[in-house]
The first five atom37 places (N, CA, C, CB, O) and aatype in JSON, in Angstrom:
{
  "aatype": [20, 20, 20, 20, 20, 20, 20, 20, 20, 20, 20, 20, 20, 20, 20, 20, 20, 20, 20, 20, 20, 20, 20, 20, 20, 20, 20, 20, 20, 20, 20, 20, 20, 20, 20, 20, 20, 20, 20, 20, 20, 20, 20, 20, 20, 20, 20, 20, 20, 20, 20, 20, 20, 20, 20, 20, 20, 20, 20, 20, 20, 20, 20, 20, 20, 20, 20, 20, 20, 20, 20, 20, 20, 20, 20, 20, 20, 20, 20, 20, 20, 20, 20, 20, 20, 20, 20, 20, 20, 20, 20, 20, 20, 20, 20, 20, 20, 20, 20, 20, 20, 20, 20, 20, 20, 20, 20],
  "atom_mask": [
    [1, 1, 1, 1, 1],
    [1, 1, 1, 1, 1],
    [1, 1, 1, 1, 1],
    [1, 1, 1, 1, 1],
    [1, 1, 1, 1, 1],
    [1, 1, 1, 1, 1],
    [1, 1, 1, 1, 1],
    [1, 1, 1, 1, 1],
    [1, 1, 1, 1, 1],
    [1, 1, 1, 1, 1],
    [1, 1, 1, 1, 1],
    [1, 1, 1, 1, 1],
    [1, 1, 1, 1, 1],
    [1, 1, 1, 1, 1],
    [1, 1, 1, 1, 1],
    [1, 1, 1, 1, 1],
    [1, 1, 1, 1, 1],
    [1, 1, 1, 1, 1],
    [1, 1, 1, 1, 1],
    [1, 1, 1, 1, 1],
    [1, 1, 1, 1, 1],
    [1, 1, 1, 1, 1],
    [1, 1, 1, 1, 1],
    [1, 1, 1, 1, 1],
    [1, 1, 1, 1, 1],
    [1, 1, 1, 1, 1],
    [1, 1, 1, 1, 1],
    [1, 1, 1, 1, 1],
    [1, 1, 1, 1, 1],
    [1, 1, 1, 1, 1],
    [1, 1, 1, 1, 1],
    [1, 1, 1, 1, 1],
    [1, 1, 1, 1, 1],
    [1, 1, 1, 1, 1],
    [1, 1, 1, 1, 1],
    [1, 1, 1, 1, 1],
    [1, 1, 1, 1, 1],
    [1, 1, 1, 1, 1],
    [1, 1, 1, 1, 1],
    [1, 1, 1, 1, 1],
    [1, 1, 1, 1, 1],
    [1, 1, 1, 1, 1],
    [1, 1, 1, 1, 1],
    [1, 1, 1, 1, 1],
    [1, 1, 1, 1, 1],
    [1, 1, 1, 1, 1],
    [1, 1, 1, 1, 1],
    [1, 1, 1, 1, 1],
    [1, 1, 1, 1, 1],
    [1, 1, 1, 1, 1],
    [1, 1, 1, 1, 1],
    [1, 1, 1, 1, 1],
    [1, 1, 1, 1, 1],
    [1, 1, 1, 1, 1],
    [1, 1, 1, 1, 1],
    [1, 1, 1, 1, 1],
    [1, 1, 1, 1, 1],
    [1, 1, 1, 1, 1],
    [1, 1, 1, 1, 1],
    [1, 1, 1, 1, 1],
    [1, 1, 1, 1, 1],
    [1, 1, 1, 1, 1],
    [1, 1, 1, 1, 1],
    [1, 1, 1, 1, 1],
    [1, 1, 1, 1, 1],
    [1, 1, 1, 1, 1],
    [1, 1, 1, 1, 1],
    [1, 1, 1, 1, 1],
    [1, 1, 1, 1, 1],
    [1, 1, 1, 1, 1],
    [1, 1, 1, 1, 1],
    [1, 1, 1, 1, 1],
    [1, 1, 1, 1, 1],
    [1, 1, 1, 1, 1],
    [1, 1, 1, 1, 1],
    [1, 1, 1, 1, 1],
    [1, 1, 1, 1, 1],
    [1, 1, 1, 1, 1],
    [1, 1, 1, 1, 1],
    [1, 1, 1, 1, 1],
    [1, 1, 1, 1, 1],
    [1, 1, 1, 1, 1],
    [1, 1, 1, 1, 1],
    [1, 1, 1, 1, 1],
    [1, 1, 1, 1, 1],
    [1, 1, 1, 1, 1],
    [1, 1, 1, 1, 1],
    [1, 1, 1, 1, 1],
    [1, 1, 1, 1, 1],
    [1, 1, 1, 1, 1],
    [1, 1, 1, 1, 1],
    [1, 1, 1, 1, 1],
    [1, 1, 1, 1, 1],
    [1, 1, 1, 1, 1],
    [1, 1, 1, 1, 1],
    [1, 1, 1, 1, 1],
    [1, 1, 1, 1, 1],
    [1, 1, 1, 1, 1],
    [1, 1, 1, 1, 1],
    [1, 1, 1, 1, 1],
    [1, 1, 1, 1, 1],
    [1, 1, 1, 1, 1],
    [1, 1, 1, 1, 1],
    [1, 1, 1, 1, 1],
    [1, 1, 1, 1, 1],
    [1, 1, 1, 1, 1],
    [1, 1, 1, 1, 1]
  ],
  "atom_positions": [
    [[132.8, 47.66, 122.69], [133.08, 48.97, 123.91], [131.67, 49.04, 124.1], [133.92, 50.7, 123.42], [131.18, 48.76, 125.19]],
    [[130.59, 49.6, 122.59], [129.12, 50.24, 123.34], [128.35, 48.58, 123.75], [127.83, 51.48, 121.83], [127.13, 48.51, 123.59]],
    [[128.85, 47.74, 124.09], [127.99, 46.27, 124.22], [128.59, 46.21, 125.86], [128.58, 44.6, 122.86], [127.85, 46.0, 126.82]],
    [[129.59, 46.35, 125.94], [130.16, 46.64, 128.18], [129.87, 47.87, 128.48], [132.21, 46.62, 128.82], [130.42, 48.27, 129.51]],
    [[129.01, 48.82, 127.82], [128.68, 49.75, 128.46], [127.3, 49.96, 128.4], [129.34, 50.7, 128.15], [126.98, 50.96, 129.04]],
    [[126.44, 49.42, 127.91], [125.26, 49.21, 127.62], [124.48, 47.34, 128.73], [125.46, 49.21, 125.67], [123.35, 46.96, 129.05]],
    [[125.83, 46.79, 128.87], [125.49, 45.96, 130.2], [125.73, 46.39, 131.38], [126.06, 44.83, 130.28], [125.35, 45.93, 132.46]],
    [[126.46, 47.39, 131.13], [126.72, 48.35, 132.75], [125.32, 49.17, 132.68], [128.44, 49.75, 132.81], [124.87, 49.21, 133.82]],
    [[124.73, 49.64, 132.04], [123.79, 50.87, 132.36], [122.53, 49.64, 132.65], [123.51, 52.31, 130.81], [121.85, 49.73, 133.67]],
    [[122.35, 48.82, 131.94], [121.4, 47.53, 132.37], [121.56, 47.74, 133.55], [121.7, 45.98, 131.97], [120.78, 48.49, 134.12]],
    [[123.12, 46.87, 134.55], [123.08, 46.67, 135.36], [122.07, 47.85, 136.61], [124.31, 46.36, 135.3], [121.11, 47.85, 137.39]],
    [[123.37, 48.89, 135.92], [122.79, 50.16, 136.48], [121.74, 50.55, 137.09], [122.71, 50.8, 135.83], [121.63, 50.86, 138.28]],
    [[120.81, 50.55, 136.1], [119.14, 51.3, 136.19], [118.15, 49.91, 136.78], [118.39, 51.95, 134.15], [116.93, 50.01, 136.87]],
    [[118.9, 48.66, 137.14], [118.05, 47.92, 138.1], [117.72, 48.12, 139.83], [118.6, 46.72, 137.96], [116.91, 47.61, 140.61]],
    [[119.23, 49.54, 139.97], [118.95, 50.1, 140.68], [117.48, 50.77, 141.42], [119.61, 50.54, 140.32], [116.99, 50.78, 142.55]],
    [[117.15, 51.29, 140.13], [115.8, 52.5, 140.22], [114.52, 51.7, 140.05], [115.81, 53.81, 138.84], [113.36, 52.12, 140.12]],
    [[115.0, 50.39, 139.79], [113.57, 49.71, 139.43], [112.01, 50.11, 139.93], [113.71, 48.36, 139.89], [111.62, 49.71, 141.03]],
    [[111.13, 50.93, 139.06], [110.05, 51.63, 140.66], [109.25, 50.53, 141.4], [108.55, 52.92, 140.15], [108.81, 50.67, 142.54]],
    [[109.1, 49.44, 140.66], [108.53, 48.09, 141.44], [108.85, 48.1, 142.9], [109.18, 46.71, 140.86], [108.17, 48.41, 143.87]],
    [[110.78, 47.4, 142.69], [111.16, 47.44, 143.76], [111.11, 48.81, 145.28], [112.21, 47.1, 143.24], [110.99, 48.83, 146.51]],
    [[111.24, 49.56, 144.35], [111.1, 51.27, 145.18], [109.59, 50.95, 145.9], [110.97, 53.08, 143.74], [109.29, 51.08, 147.08]],
    [[108.71, 50.47, 144.73], [107.56, 50.52, 145.4], [107.57, 49.22, 146.49], [106.35, 50.51, 144.3], [106.87, 48.23, 146.32]],
    [[107.95, 49.29, 146.97], [107.83, 48.51, 147.78], [108.88, 48.21, 148.78], [107.5, 47.66, 147.21], [108.64, 47.25, 149.51]],
    [[110.15, 48.91, 148.98], [110.98, 48.92, 149.87], [110.75, 50.71, 150.58], [112.5, 48.44, 149.13], [110.59, 50.96, 151.78]],
    [[110.8, 51.83, 149.33], [110.39, 52.76, 150.46], [109.72, 52.84, 151.63], [109.93, 53.42, 150.12], [110.07, 53.27, 152.72]],
    [[108.26, 52.14, 151.08], [106.81, 52.82, 152.26], [107.31, 51.35, 153.53], [104.22, 52.58, 151.19], [106.77, 51.48, 154.64]],
    [[108.17, 50.17, 153.38], [108.51, 49.97, 154.12], [109.28, 49.97, 155.54], [108.46, 49.8, 153.69], [109.04, 49.65, 156.7]],
    [[110.63, 50.66, 154.6], [111.21, 51.21, 155.58], [111.13, 52.7, 156.14], [112.25, 50.96, 155.29], [111.81, 53.24, 157.02]],
    [[110.05, 53.21, 155.34], [109.71, 54.49, 156.65], [108.51, 53.73, 157.53], [108.92, 56.37, 155.87], [107.99, 54.44, 158.39]],
    [[108.11, 52.62, 157.43], [107.27, 52.16, 158.6], [108.16, 51.79, 159.89], [106.4, 50.85, 158.14], [108.1, 52.18, 161.06]],
    [[109.32, 50.57, 158.97], [110.0, 50.24, 160.03], [111.19, 51.72, 160.82], [110.81, 48.82, 159.4], [111.56, 51.63, 161.99]],
    [[111.57, 52.87, 159.97], [112.13, 53.92, 161.46], [111.4, 54.56, 162.03], [113.04, 54.99, 161.36], [111.87, 55.61, 162.46]],
    [[110.07, 54.29, 162.29], [109.32, 54.93, 162.95], [108.83, 53.73, 164.2], [108.22, 55.58, 161.94], [108.0, 53.99, 165.07]],
    [[109.8, 51.93, 164.01], [108.72, 51.14, 164.44], [110.15, 51.06, 165.73], [107.9, 49.56, 163.29], [110.09, 51.13, 166.96]],
    [[111.38, 50.88, 164.75], [112.96, 51.0, 165.29], [113.11, 50.89, 164.44], [113.8, 50.3, 166.17], [112.8, 50.08, 163.57]],
    [[114.12, 52.48, 164.59], [115.27, 53.2, 163.79], [117.33, 52.7, 163.22], [115.29, 54.47, 164.86], [118.22, 52.86, 162.38]],
    [[116.79, 51.8, 164.94], [118.28, 51.21, 164.72], [118.19, 50.37, 163.68], [118.94, 50.42, 165.91], [118.97, 50.46, 162.74]],
    [[117.0, 49.22, 163.75], [117.02, 48.4, 162.41], [116.96, 48.89, 161.37], [116.18, 47.61, 162.23], [117.85, 48.3, 160.77]],
    [[116.49, 49.65, 160.63], [116.57, 50.22, 159.76], [118.38, 50.86, 159.66], [115.35, 51.12, 159.9], [118.83, 50.7, 158.52]],
    [[119.24, 51.42, 160.49], [120.87, 51.42, 160.59], [121.09, 49.91, 160.72], [121.6, 52.35, 162.0], [122.32, 49.85, 160.7]],
    [[120.68, 48.77, 160.84], [121.38, 47.76, 160.49], [121.08, 47.19, 158.86], [121.12, 46.77, 161.58], [121.78, 46.63, 158.02]],
    [[119.92, 47.57, 158.91], [119.55, 47.45, 157.12], [120.31, 48.1, 156.56], [118.22, 47.94, 156.5], [121.43, 47.6, 156.42]],
    [[120.11, 49.3, 156.05], [121.29, 49.69, 155.54], [123.25, 49.47, 155.57], [120.96, 50.64, 155.82], [124.05, 49.53, 154.64]],
    [[123.37, 49.32, 156.37], [124.56, 48.46, 156.73], [124.87, 47.32, 155.91], [124.41, 47.94, 158.02], [125.77, 47.15, 155.08]],
    [[124.01, 46.62, 156.28], [124.24, 45.43, 155.44], [123.38, 45.69, 154.45], [124.04, 44.06, 156.06], [122.9, 44.56, 154.34]],
    [[122.67, 46.52, 153.44], [122.88, 46.58, 151.67], [123.96, 47.25, 151.7], [121.71, 47.36, 150.61], [124.73, 46.54, 151.06]],
    [[124.61, 48.29, 152.08], [125.96, 48.06, 151.58], [127.2, 47.37, 152.14], [126.34, 49.11, 151.35], [128.4, 47.63, 152.09]],
    [[126.68, 46.67, 152.55], [128.12, 45.36, 152.93], [127.67, 44.25, 151.87], [128.14, 44.42, 155.0], [128.55, 43.51, 151.43]],
    [[126.22, 44.07, 151.38], [125.61, 43.0, 150.32], [126.36, 42.7, 148.98], [124.22, 43.51, 149.86], [126.73, 41.6, 148.58]],
    [[126.49, 43.93, 148.38], [127.39, 44.44, 147.12], [128.74, 43.77, 146.8], [127.76, 45.91, 147.32], [128.96, 43.01, 145.86]],
    [[130.06, 44.39, 148.24], [130.68, 43.31, 148.76], [131.05, 41.9, 148.68], [130.35, 43.31, 149.38], [131.92, 41.42, 147.95]],
    [[130.18, 41.2, 149.63], [130.19, 39.76, 149.88], [130.03, 39.35, 147.91], [128.57, 39.18, 151.22], [130.93, 38.74, 147.33]],
    [[128.8, 39.81, 147.22], [128.06, 39.31, 146.11], [129.73, 39.35, 145.58], [126.57, 40.31, 145.31], [130.39, 38.32, 145.47]],
    [[130.26, 40.77, 145.27], [131.44, 40.81, 144.34], [132.15, 39.56, 144.29], [132.4, 41.86, 144.72], [132.42, 38.87, 143.3]],
    [[132.48, 39.31, 145.92], [133.93, 38.31, 146.55], [133.53, 37.1, 145.75], [134.07, 37.86, 148.59], [134.23, 36.53, 144.91]],
    [[132.01, 36.71, 146.21], [131.19, 35.64, 145.47], [131.66, 35.22, 144.17], [129.84, 36.08, 145.25], [132.33, 34.21, 143.96]],
    [[131.18, 36.26, 143.12], [131.44, 35.77, 141.63], [133.05, 36.27, 141.46], [130.24, 36.6, 140.33], [133.64, 36.2, 140.37]],
    [[133.65, 36.75, 142.64], [135.61, 36.43, 141.62], [135.44, 35.12, 142.43], [137.74, 37.78, 142.14], [135.54, 34.11, 141.73]],
    [[135.22, 34.93, 143.7], [136.21, 33.65, 143.92], [135.34, 31.86, 142.48], [135.94, 33.16, 146.53], [135.98, 30.93, 142.01]],
    [[134.25, 32.09, 142.35], [133.97, 31.53, 141.42], [134.34, 31.75, 140.37], [133.14, 31.47, 141.38], [134.26, 30.69, 139.76]],
    [[134.89, 32.87, 139.45], [135.46, 32.98, 138.36], [137.44, 32.34, 138.91], [135.07, 34.82, 137.76], [138.41, 31.96, 138.25]],
    [[137.28, 32.47, 139.83], [139.01, 31.71, 140.07], [138.21, 30.45, 139.7], [140.08, 31.7, 142.04], [137.87, 30.15, 138.56]],
    [[137.85, 29.46, 141.28], [137.79, 28.3, 141.06], [136.78, 27.79, 139.64], [137.4, 27.84, 142.38], [137.14, 26.72, 139.14]],
    [[135.88, 28.3, 139.16], [135.56, 27.5, 138.05], [136.01, 28.85, 136.74], [133.67, 26.86, 138.16], [135.28, 29.78, 136.39]],
    [[137.48, 28.51, 136.21], [137.64, 29.53, 135.33], [137.23, 29.41, 133.65], [139.01, 29.8, 135.52], [137.24, 30.24, 132.74]],
    [[136.92, 28.16, 133.71], [136.16, 27.36, 131.93], [135.29, 27.38, 131.68], [136.07, 26.1, 131.47], [134.83, 27.01, 130.61]],
    [[134.38, 28.11, 133.13], [132.65, 27.88, 133.17], [132.53, 29.22, 132.38], [131.65, 27.82, 134.99], [133.4, 30.04, 132.67]],
    [[131.56, 29.62, 131.37], [131.31, 31.03, 131.1], [129.63, 30.8, 131.19], [132.05, 31.68, 129.5], [128.96, 29.93, 130.63]],
    [[129.28, 31.71, 131.94], [127.98, 31.42, 132.71], [126.59, 31.99, 131.66], [128.07, 32.39, 134.38], [125.41, 31.64, 131.7]],
    [[127.53, 33.35, 130.39], [126.68, 33.35, 129.57], [126.13, 32.56, 128.21], [126.86, 34.2, 129.45], [125.05, 32.64, 127.63]],
    [[127.21, 31.83, 127.95], [127.25, 30.28, 126.99], [126.39, 29.64, 127.16], [128.25, 29.28, 127.15], [125.57, 29.15, 126.4]],
    [[126.65, 29.54, 129.14], [125.04, 27.84, 129.59], [124.24, 28.52, 129.47], [124.61, 26.82, 131.35], [123.33, 28.02, 128.81]],
    [[124.0, 29.82, 129.88], [122.57, 30.03, 130.05], [121.7, 30.67, 127.69], [122.58, 31.87, 131.87], [120.58, 31.11, 127.43]],
    [[122.54, 30.47, 126.98], [122.39, 30.55, 125.77], [121.79, 29.23, 124.92], [123.6, 30.96, 125.4], [120.89, 29.04, 124.09]],
    [[122.89, 28.38, 125.67], [122.53, 26.91, 125.53], [121.41, 25.56, 125.68], [123.15, 26.68, 126.05], [120.99, 24.52, 125.16]],
    [[121.29, 26.68, 127.04], [119.9, 26.11, 127.58], [118.38, 26.68, 126.57], [119.77, 26.77, 129.41], [117.33, 26.43, 125.98]],
    [[119.29, 27.52, 126.97], [117.99, 28.18, 126.28], [117.2, 27.32, 124.37], [118.76, 30.16, 125.97], [116.13, 27.2, 123.76]],
    [[118.37, 27.05, 124.26], [118.26, 26.19, 122.96], [118.06, 24.78, 123.54], [119.65, 26.27, 121.93], [118.41, 23.89, 122.77]],
    [[117.57, 24.38, 124.78], [117.54, 23.03, 124.73], [118.71, 22.14, 125.67], [117.66, 22.75, 123.25], [118.46, 21.04, 126.18]],
    [[119.91, 22.8, 125.78], [120.72, 21.74, 126.3], [120.41, 21.3, 128.27], [122.42, 22.39, 125.92], [120.56, 22.0, 129.28]],
    [[120.0, 20.02, 128.1], [119.98, 19.54, 129.24], [121.02, 19.77, 129.91], [119.73, 18.44, 129.24], [120.66, 20.45, 130.86]],
    [[122.59, 19.53, 129.99], [123.89, 19.18, 130.25], [124.23, 21.39, 131.07], [124.96, 18.36, 128.2], [124.44, 22.11, 132.04]],
    [[124.0, 21.26, 129.54], [124.34, 22.96, 130.31], [123.41, 23.95, 131.22], [124.57, 24.0, 129.14], [123.81, 25.0, 131.72]],
    [[122.18, 23.45, 131.34], [121.34, 23.53, 132.19], [122.05, 23.18, 133.53], [120.24, 22.77, 131.81], [122.33, 24.07, 134.33]],
    [[122.3, 22.0, 133.73], [122.38, 21.3, 135.11], [123.76, 22.09, 135.18], [122.35, 19.38, 135.27], [123.56, 23.08, 135.87]],
    [[124.93, 22.05, 134.79], [126.18, 22.71, 135.09], [125.81, 24.86, 135.34], [127.37, 22.17, 133.42], [126.4, 25.59, 136.14]],
    [[124.67, 25.28, 134.31], [124.4, 26.82, 135.02], [123.81, 27.15, 136.2], [123.64, 27.58, 134.32], [123.86, 28.3, 136.62]],
    [[122.8, 25.5, 137.27], [122.45, 25.71, 138.13], [123.16, 24.82, 138.94], [121.32, 25.8, 138.09], [122.52, 24.71, 139.99]],
    [[124.18, 24.11, 138.97], [125.21, 24.16, 139.96], [126.19, 25.17, 140.11], [125.85, 23.17, 139.87], [126.96, 25.22, 141.07]],
    [[126.18, 25.95, 139.22], [127.08, 27.29, 139.01], [126.25, 27.99, 140.33], [126.93, 28.25, 137.16], [126.71, 28.18, 141.45]],
    [[124.91, 28.32, 139.87], [124.39, 29.2, 140.53], [124.25, 28.4, 141.82], [123.19, 29.79, 139.89], [124.5, 29.34, 142.58]],
    [[124.06, 27.45, 142.58], [124.0, 26.78, 143.82], [125.86, 27.16, 144.36], [123.46, 24.83, 143.52], [126.4, 27.16, 145.46]],
    [[126.06, 27.27, 143.81], [127.76, 27.39, 144.21], [127.75, 28.59, 144.7], [128.99, 27.3, 142.98], [128.41, 28.85, 145.71]],
    [[127.16, 29.32, 144.2], [127.62, 31.04, 144.16], [126.81, 31.33, 145.24], [127.22, 32.12, 142.66], [127.17, 32.32, 145.88]],
    [[125.58, 30.61, 145.73], [124.38, 31.08, 146.15], [124.83, 30.54, 147.86], [122.86, 30.35, 145.22], [124.44, 31.25, 148.78]],
    [[125.62, 29.29, 148.16], [126.07, 28.53, 149.17], [127.5, 29.86, 149.46], [126.47, 26.62, 148.62], [127.99, 30.43, 150.43]],
    [[127.65, 29.84, 148.38], [129.39, 31.07, 148.99], [129.09, 32.42, 149.4], [130.74, 31.57, 147.53], [129.92, 33.13, 149.98]],
    [[127.73, 32.86, 149.07], [126.99, 34.06, 149.75], [126.88, 33.72, 150.92], [125.68, 34.46, 149.27], [127.69, 34.1, 151.77]],
    [[125.8, 32.91, 151.21], [125.08, 32.31, 152.32], [126.54, 32.28, 153.63], [124.3, 30.49, 151.72], [126.65, 32.84, 154.73]],
    [[127.52, 31.32, 152.82], [128.67, 31.12, 154.11], [129.66, 32.8, 154.18], [130.06, 29.39, 153.57], [130.33, 33.31, 155.08]],
    [[129.46, 33.05, 153.4], [130.56, 34.49, 153.41], [129.71, 35.85, 154.5], [130.73, 35.28, 151.26], [130.33, 36.62, 155.24]],
    [[128.58, 35.82, 154.35], [126.74, 36.78, 155.58], [127.23, 35.69, 156.69], [124.03, 36.38, 154.79], [127.38, 36.36, 157.71]],
    [[127.61, 34.05, 157.03], [127.54, 33.67, 158.25], [128.81, 33.79, 158.91], [127.05, 32.45, 158.32], [128.92, 33.7, 160.13]],
    [[130.02, 34.04, 157.93], [130.98, 34.28, 158.4], [131.52, 35.85, 159.2], [131.55, 33.87, 157.43], [132.24, 36.17, 160.15]],
    [[130.38, 36.78, 157.76], [130.75, 38.06, 158.37], [130.11, 38.56, 160.13], [130.18, 39.13, 157.19], [130.45, 39.31, 161.05]],
    [[129.01, 37.57, 159.8], [128.45, 37.61, 160.75], [128.9, 37.67, 162.62], [127.88, 36.74, 160.31], [128.65, 38.38, 163.6]],
    [[129.7, 36.46, 162.28], [130.34, 36.09, 163.67], [131.58, 36.62, 164.08], [130.56, 34.74, 163.76], [132.06, 36.3, 165.17]]
  ]
}
């Protein structure tokens, strides 16, 4: 259980990354003065994006339940090229699925 909590906290800490916030906050402030409606749209999509990403992860785990991405990445670091190809293919699948969901949501 402690590994689960530390994994969760590691993901949560990414939301407060100083480098990312250093880039985001001034740009959003400048955009607000240029086009406030665009900032509102951006915030709406940022709220919607985790939902799309979560759905894509769920679909990939339903379609490929036998693939353990963590294990594939460990094997890739050990030099297993087949694991690297499979991990890359899974990432490409999820990326295209996210793209399809965004395109569908905009329609």
